[in-house]
N, C-alpha and C positions, 0 to 999 in steps of 0.2 A: 719708426722709419717712414719714408714717404710713399704715397701712392698716387698714381695718375690714371685717368679714364680717357678712353677714346670711343668715338661713335661705334655703334654695332656691339656694344657689351665687352669691349676690350678693357682689361685691368692690368696695369703694370705696377708692381710693388717692389720696393727695395727691401731685401731681406738678408739675413745671415744664415748661411746653410753650411754645416761642417766647417765653421770658422772662416768661411769665405764670403765676401759681400757679392750678392747676385741680384739680378732683376728676375722676378717671377712674372711670367706673362699668362694670363688666364682669359677665358672667353665665357661669357654668360649667355646661354641659349635657353629659352622657354623656362627660365627659373632655375636652370642647372648650370653649375660652374664647371668648366672643363679646363684642366691644366694644358697649356700649349707648349711650355718649356721654360728653361732657365737661360739667362744670358749673362756673360761676364762683363760685357761692355755694352754701351748705348748703341754702338754700331750694329750689333747683332740683333737689335729689335726688328729691323726691317725683314730679317728672315721669317719673322712670325707675323708678318703683316701689319706691323705697327708703323704709322706715319707720325713722326715726332711733332710735326706741325698741328696735329689734331689732339695731342695729348693735353689734358686739363688737370692741374693738381687738385686733389681733394684736400680740404682744410683739415687740420689736425682735430681730433675728437675733442680735445680740451678747449677748443675755441668755438664749439657749437653752442 
């Protein structure tokens, strides 16, 4: 699945949880990753401080 990064250590990942597609938002601070929450829609990302304009897609691992 895809993942995107934003400045300040924000990571957004597309995942499947309990058979539901969700976006997992986490924040990396001083080497520790903290879960901020899950979103069912892209519109909900703003509630977690994610600016869509700042997201950059990570390349898939098989293309590195």
